[in-house]
C-alpha positions as CSV (number, residue, x, y, z in Angstrom):
1,M,5.9,-9.5,-13.7
2,N,2.2,-10.5,-12.4
3,A,-0.7,-9.2,-14.2
4,P,-2.5,-6.6,-14.3
5,F,1.2,-5.1,-13.3
6,A,4.0,-4.4,-16.0
7,F,6.8,-2.7,-16.7
8,T,8.3,-1.7,-19.8
9,L,10.9,0.4,-20.4
10,N,10.5,2.9,-24.0
11,A,14.2,4.3,-23.3
12,T,17.2,5.1,-21.9
13,S,19.6,8.1,-22.5
14,G,22.7,7.6,-20.0
15,G,21.5,6.4,-16.6
16,A,17.7,8.0,-17.5
17,R,14.9,6.1,-17.7
18,A,11.5,6.7,-20.0
19,G,8.9,3.7,-19.4
20,V,5.3,3.1,-18.6
21,F,4.7,1.4,-15.5
22,S,0.9,-0.5,-16.6
23,T,-1.6,-0.2,-13.2
24,P,-4.7,-1.6,-12.9
25,H,-5.9,2.1,-12.6
26,G,-3.6,3.2,-16.0
27,D,-0.3,3.9,-16.6
28,V,2.1,6.0,-15.6
29,R,4.6,7.0,-17.9
30,T,7.9,7.4,-16.4
31,P,9.5,9.4,-14.8
32,Q,6.8,10.4,-12.5
33,F,6.2,13.1,-10.1
34,M,3.1,11.8,-7.9
35,P,1.5,14.9,-5.9
36,V,1.1,13.9,-2.2
37,G,-2.3,13.7,-0.7
38,T,-1.8,12.2,2.7
39,L,-5.3,12.5,4.2
40,A,-7.0,11.6,0.5
41,S,-6.7,14.8,-0.8
42,V,-3.8,16.8,-2.2
43,K,-3.8,20.3,-0.5
44,G,-6.1,23.0,-1.9
45,L,-6.2,21.0,-5.2
46,D,-9.0,18.9,-6.8
47,P,-8.4,15.7,-8.7
48,D,-9.9,17.6,-11.8
49,D,-7.3,20.1,-10.8
50,L,-4.4,17.2,-10.8
51,T,-5.9,15.9,-14.6
52,A,-6.0,18.8,-16.1
53,L,-2.4,19.3,-14.9
54,G,-1.1,16.4,-16.0
55,A,-0.8,14.4,-12.8
56,T,-1.5,10.0,-13.1
57,M,-0.7,9.2,-10.1
58,V,-1.1,10.5,-6.1
59,L,0.5,8.9,-3.0
60,A,-2.2,8.8,-0.1
61,N,-0.8,7.9,3.5
62,A,-1.7,4.4,5.9
63,Y,-0.6,6.7,9.5
64,H,-2.6,9.2,8.6
65,L,-5.4,7.2,7.2
66,H,-5.3,4.3,10.0
67,L,-6.4,7.7,12.7
68,R,-8.5,9.8,11.1
69,P,-10.9,8.4,8.8
70,S,-9.8,5.0,10.3
71,D,-9.2,2.6,7.6
72,E,-11.8,0.4,8.2
73,T,-14.3,3.4,7.1
74,V,-12.7,4.1,4.3
75,R,-13.1,0.4,3.0
76,T,-16.6,0.6,3.3
77,L,-16.8,3.5,1.5
78,G,-15.5,1.6,-1.5
79,G,-11.7,2.3,-1.0
80,L,-9.5,5.1,-1.9
81,H,-10.1,5.6,-5.0
82,K,-13.9,5.9,-4.7
83,F,-13.7,7.7,-2.0
84,M,-11.9,10.6,-2.6
85,H,-12.7,10.4,-6.5
86,W,-9.5,9.3,-8.2
87,P,-9.8,7.6,-11.1
88,G,-6.2,6.9,-11.6
89,P,-3.4,4.4,-10.0
90,I,-2.3,5.2,-6.1
91,L,-0.1,4.3,-3.9
92,T,0.1,4.5,0.0
93,D,2.9,4.7,1.9
94,S,3.8,2.1,4.9
95,G,3.7,5.2,7.8
96,G,6.8,4.0,8.4
97,F,8.4,7.4,8.5
98,Q,5.7,9.3,10.6
99,V,5.4,6.4,13.3
100,F,9.2,6.8,14.0
101,S,9.2,10.7,13.9
102,L,7.2,10.8,16.8
103,E,10.0,11.0,18.3
104,G,8.8,10.5,22.5
105,L,5.9,9.1,21.2
106,R,6.6,5.7,20.0
107,T,8.7,2.4,21.1
108,I,10.3,0.6,18.5
109,D,11.1,-3.4,19.6
110,E,11.2,-6.2,16.8
111,D,7.6,-7.1,16.5
112,G,6.7,-3.5,15.5
113,V,6.7,0.0,16.6
114,E,4.2,1.2,19.5
115,F,3.4,4.7,19.4
116,R,0.5,7.6,20.5
117,S,-1.7,9.1,17.7
118,H,-0.6,12.8,17.5
119,I,-4.3,13.7,17.0
120,D,-5.6,12.2,19.9
121,G,-2.6,10.7,22.1
122,S,-4.7,7.3,22.2
123,A,-1.8,4.2,22.3
124,R,-1.4,2.4,18.9
125,K,0.8,-0.2,17.5
126,F,2.3,-0.7,14.0
127,T,3.5,-4.2,13.4
128,P,4.5,-5.0,10.1
129,E,1.5,-8.2,9.5
130,S,-1.0,-4.7,11.5
131,V,0.5,-2.5,8.4
132,M,-0.8,-4.5,5.7
133,R,-3.9,-5.4,6.9
134,I,-4.6,-1.5,6.5
135,E,-2.9,-1.1,3.5
136,R,-5.5,-3.4,2.7
137,N,-8.1,-1.5,3.5
138,L,-7.2,1.5,2.1
139,G,-7.2,-0.6,-1.4
140,A,-4.0,1.6,-2.8
141,D,-2.8,-0.3,-5.9
142,V,0.9,-0.3,-4.8
143,I,1.3,-0.3,-1.2
144,M,4.6,-0.3,1.0
145,Q,5.9,-2.2,3.5
146,F,6.4,-1.8,6.8
147,D,10.3,-0.4,7.0
148,H,12.0,0.9,10.0
149,V,13.4,4.4,9.1
150,V,16.1,6.3,10.7
151,P,17.8,10.1,10.0
152,G,19.9,10.5,6.8
153,Q,23.1,10.7,8.4
154,S,22.8,8.2,11.0
155,A,26.1,6.0,12.2
156,E,26.3,2.5,10.1
157,P,25.5,1.0,13.5
158,L,22.0,2.6,13.7
159,A,22.0,2.0,9.7
160,R,22.2,-1.4,9.5
161,E,20.0,-2.3,12.2
162,A,17.1,-0.2,10.6
163,M,18.4,-2.2,7.1
164,E,18.3,-5.6,8.0
165,R,15.1,-4.9,10.7
166,S,13.3,-3.7,7.0
167,V,14.7,-6.8,5.4
168,R,13.3,-8.8,8.2
169,W,10.0,-6.4,8.6
170,L,10.0,-7.4,4.7
171,A,9.5,-11.1,4.7
172,R,6.7,-10.5,7.2
173,C,5.2,-8.4,5.2
174,R,5.2,-10.5,2.3
175,D,3.5,-13.3,3.9
176,E,1.2,-11.3,5.3
177,F,-0.6,-9.9,1.7
178,A,-0.3,-13.3,0.4
179,R,-2.4,-14.1,3.0
180,L,-3.9,-11.7,2.7
181,I,-5.0,-11.8,-1.5
182,V,-6.2,-15.1,-0.4
183,S,-8.3,-15.0,2.7
184,D,-9.7,-11.1,1.8
185,A,-10.3,-11.2,-2.1
186,D,-13.5,-8.4,-1.2
187,V,-11.8,-5.7,-0.8
188,P,-12.3,-2.9,-3.2
189,S,-8.9,-3.2,-5.0
190,P,-8.1,-6.6,-4.9
191,D,-5.6,-6.2,-7.3
192,Q,-2.2,-4.7,-5.3
193,A,1.0,-5.0,-5.8
194,L,4.0,-4.8,-2.5
195,F,7.3,-2.6,-2.8
196,P,10.1,-2.9,-1.1
197,I,12.2,-0.2,0.5
198,V,15.7,-0.4,0.2
199,Q,17.8,1.0,3.3
200,G,21.0,1.6,5.1
201,G,21.0,5.4,5.4
202,I,24.2,6.9,3.7
203,H,26.3,4.2,3.6
204,A,27.0,2.4,0.6
205,H,27.4,-1.0,1.5
206,L,24.6,-1.0,3.9
207,R,22.1,-0.1,0.6
208,R,24.3,-2.8,-1.6
209,E,23.3,-5.1,1.6
210,S,19.8,-4.4,1.3
211,A,19.1,-4.8,-2.3
212,L,20.5,-7.6,-2.8
213,A,19.0,-9.2,0.1
214,I,15.6,-7.9,-1.3
215,R,16.0,-9.3,-4.4
216,E,17.1,-12.1,-2.5
217,L,14.0,-12.3,-0.6
218,D,11.2,-13.0,-3.4
219,E,10.2,-11.6,-7.1
220,W,8.7,-7.9,-6.7
221,I,6.6,-5.8,-9.1
222,G,8.5,-2.6,-7.8
223,Y,10.7,-1.2,-5.6
224,G,11.0,1.6,-3.3
225,I,14.0,3.7,-2.3
226,G,13.2,5.4,1.7
227,G,14.9,6.8,3.8
228,L,16.8,9.6,2.0
229,S,16.4,13.6,1.7
230,V,15.7,12.9,5.9
231,G,18.8,15.3,7.0
232,E,22.0,14.0,5.1
233,A,23.6,16.4,2.4
234,K,22.7,16.2,-1.5
235,P,25.8,14.7,-2.8
236,D,25.2,12.2,0.1
237,M,21.8,11.3,-1.2
238,Y,22.6,11.0,-5.1
239,A,25.3,8.8,-4.2
240,M,23.4,6.0,-2.4
241,L,21.2,6.9,-5.7
242,D,24.0,5.5,-7.5
243,V,24.8,2.3,-5.5
244,T,20.9,1.2,-5.6
245,N,21.0,2.0,-9.6
246,E,23.5,-0.2,-10.0
247,V,22.1,-3.2,-7.9
248,L,18.4,-2.7,-8.9
249,P,17.1,-4.8,-11.3
250,T,16.5,-2.2,-15.0
251,D,13.3,-3.9,-15.7
252,R,11.6,-3.3,-13.1
253,P,9.7,0.4,-11.5
254,R,12.2,2.6,-9.0
255,Y,9.8,5.1,-6.6
256,L,12.4,7.4,-4.7
257,M,10.2,8.3,-1.3
258,G,9.7,11.9,-0.6
259,V,11.9,13.4,-2.7
260,G,10.5,16.6,-4.7
261,F,12.9,19.3,-5.0
262,P,12.8,20.4,-8.9
263,E,16.9,20.0,-8.7
264,D,17.1,16.4,-7.0
265,L,14.4,14.6,-9.8
266,V,16.2,15.7,-12.3
267,E,19.7,14.1,-10.5
268,G,17.2,11.2,-9.8
269,V,16.2,10.6,-13.0
270,A,19.4,10.7,-13.6
271,R,20.3,7.9,-11.8
272,G,17.6,5.8,-12.8
273,V,14.7,6.5,-10.9
274,D,11.1,6.4,-12.5
275,V,8.3,7.4,-9.6
276,F,9.5,10.4,-6.6
277,D,6.4,12.0,-4.7
278,C,6.8,15.0,-1.7
279,V,4.7,17.3,0.4
280,A,6.8,20.5,-0.8
281,P,5.0,21.7,-3.4
282,T,1.8,21.8,-1.8
283,R,3.8,23.0,1.6
284,M,6.1,25.1,0.3
285,G,3.1,27.2,-1.7
286,R,1.0,27.7,2.0
287,T,4.5,29.6,2.7
288,G,3.8,32.0,-0.1
289,A,7.5,29.6,-1.8
290,F,6.8,29.0,-5.9
291,F,9.3,27.2,-8.5
292,T,10.4,29.3,-11.4
293,A,12.4,27.7,-14.5
294,E,15.6,30.1,-12.7
295,G,15.0,29.0,-9.2
296,R,12.9,28.9,-6.2
297,R,11.4,32.4,-5.6
298,N,8.7,33.6,-3.0
299,I,5.3,35.6,-2.9
300,K,5.7,37.5,-0.1
301,N,9.1,39.5,-1.6
302,A,8.0,43.2,-2.4
303,Q,9.9,42.9,-5.5
304,F,6.4,41.6,-6.6
305,R,4.0,43.9,-5.3
306,L,3.4,45.6,-9.2
307,A,5.0,42.7,-11.4
308,D,2.4,41.7,-14.2
309,V,4.2,38.5,-15.3
310,P,2.9,35.1,-14.6
311,L,4.4,33.7,-11.4
312,D,6.9,31.6,-14.6
313,P,6.6,33.3,-18.1
314,E,7.8,29.9,-19.3
315,C,4.9,28.3,-17.5
316,D,1.4,27.0,-18.8
317,C,-0.7,25.9,-16.1
318,S,-3.9,27.4,-14.7
319,T,-2.2,30.3,-12.7
320,C,0.1,31.4,-15.1
321,T,-2.3,31.9,-17.7
322,R,-4.5,33.4,-16.2
323,F,-3.4,35.4,-13.6
324,S,-0.4,38.1,-12.3
325,T,2.0,37.6,-10.2
326,A,1.1,41.0,-8.6
327,Y,-2.6,39.2,-8.2
328,V,-1.3,36.9,-6.7
329,R,0.8,38.3,-3.9
330,H,-2.3,40.6,-2.7
331,L,-4.6,38.1,-2.2
332,F,-1.9,35.7,-0.5
333,V,-0.6,38.7,1.7
334,C,-4.5,39.2,2.7
335,E,-4.3,35.4,3.5
336,E,-6.8,34.9,1.0
337,L,-7.4,31.2,0.3
338,L,-6.7,31.5,-3.3
339,G,-3.7,33.0,-3.4
340,L,-2.4,30.0,-1.3
341,R,-4.0,27.5,-3.8
342,L,-3.2,29.1,-7.1
343,I,0.9,28.8,-6.0
344,S,0.2,25.2,-4.8
345,L,-1.3,24.1,-8.1
346,H,1.4,26.1,-10.2
347,N,4.0,24.3,-8.0
348,V,2.3,20.9,-8.5
349,H,2.2,21.6,-12.6
350,F,5.8,22.7,-12.3
351,L,7.4,19.6,-10.9
352,V,5.0,17.3,-12.9
353,T,5.7,19.2,-16.1
354,L,9.3,18.9,-15.3
355,M,9.5,15.4,-15.5
356,R,7.2,14.7,-18.5
357,T,9.8,17.2,-20.4
358,A,12.6,14.5,-18.8
359,R,10.9,12.1,-19.8
360,Q,10.4,13.6,-23.5
361,A,14.5,14.3,-23.3
362,V,15.0,10.5,-22.3
363,L,13.2,9.4,-25.4
364,E,15.1,11.8,-27.6
365,G,18.8,10.5,-26.5
366,S,19.1,14.3,-25.6
367,F,18.6,13.8,-21.7
368,D,22.5,14.5,-20.8
369,G,22.5,17.5,-22.2
370,W,19.5,18.6,-21.3
371,S,19.7,18.0,-17.6
372,R,23.1,19.6,-17.1
373,D,21.5,23.1,-18.9
374,W,18.5,22.9,-17.0
375,L,20.5,22.4,-13.9
376,A,22.7,25.4,-14.6
377,R,20.4,27.6,-15.1
378,Y,17.8,26.6,-11.9
379,H,21.0,26.5,-9.9
380,S,22.5,30.0,-11.6
381,R,19.7,31.9,-10.0
382,I,18.2,30.3,-7.0
383,T,16.9,32.2,-4.4
384,T,14.1,31.6,-1.7
385,Q,13.2,35.4,-0.7
């Protein structure tokens, strides 16, 4: 592994791993949940909130920042770390998922994807090379390859086409990234790591082929696992993680993209995943949904009108240690912005703390028993009311 990046595996417990991923902007203790700051902001939360709740790495999105304010603007203003006043590690998604979700607004060929901006309708084009330049401008520590994303339940021919194209695009990303390292060193964050992305839908043989092809192509600092939690059944997602756990190298970090419900994080850790991200905690917070150790709840439920207790009595976030559920509900139904912020803060804290607890269980060699008990309790009373 190339300095200043490193991955140290501290312990394993079954398939679960506890490690430290070192980056130019600090260490990430794994397993870890990354809050999503799509537009260089985790919705409703200040960077100081993220530090206080224990987050160490955040995600921003190349597609959205390219459109607004533009990656060139972010570069001119000193790169993402300075722009969003976040001192820790940052990862940028390549925008592959976003452009491929623009059904009816994009066309795909071997060169790349032509699409229209969802903001103003302007014509744009992403290629593996242009995405590398965008992510270089943004200056995140970890940047993701441009890949071809298809729905999780896609039939084998379409999943194969997307997987094989993603491998070909990865080679182009690698070559352009290598060129930029030499020719464009005057950037806010010159040290970056390019992660490939394993694709293949819900077809085990394709996932295996993808991982092996990526490993044969080059030596990578870490690996992304993409194209999951996009419509397929959860057992299918877990089965694909079993496959990647068998094929990916054990001495490199593994990042499961776009997965962030509590039960999926625990199941993912059990299958060798080190890093996760998802918009779910803040998106759910804006609709009133919140996590607890005994399942999901919704603040709009009338049962909480007189609930003079925290959202989760076991949580030590700044929402739960200061405010009652009844008060948060009052804010939410009155459409006070503080209500959305307090629930979002709690949800992000819940996931970050869950991964910290999982890490400790791995270090103690008790992950299998801990995860079994945790999942049984969480599933026993799940509700979205």
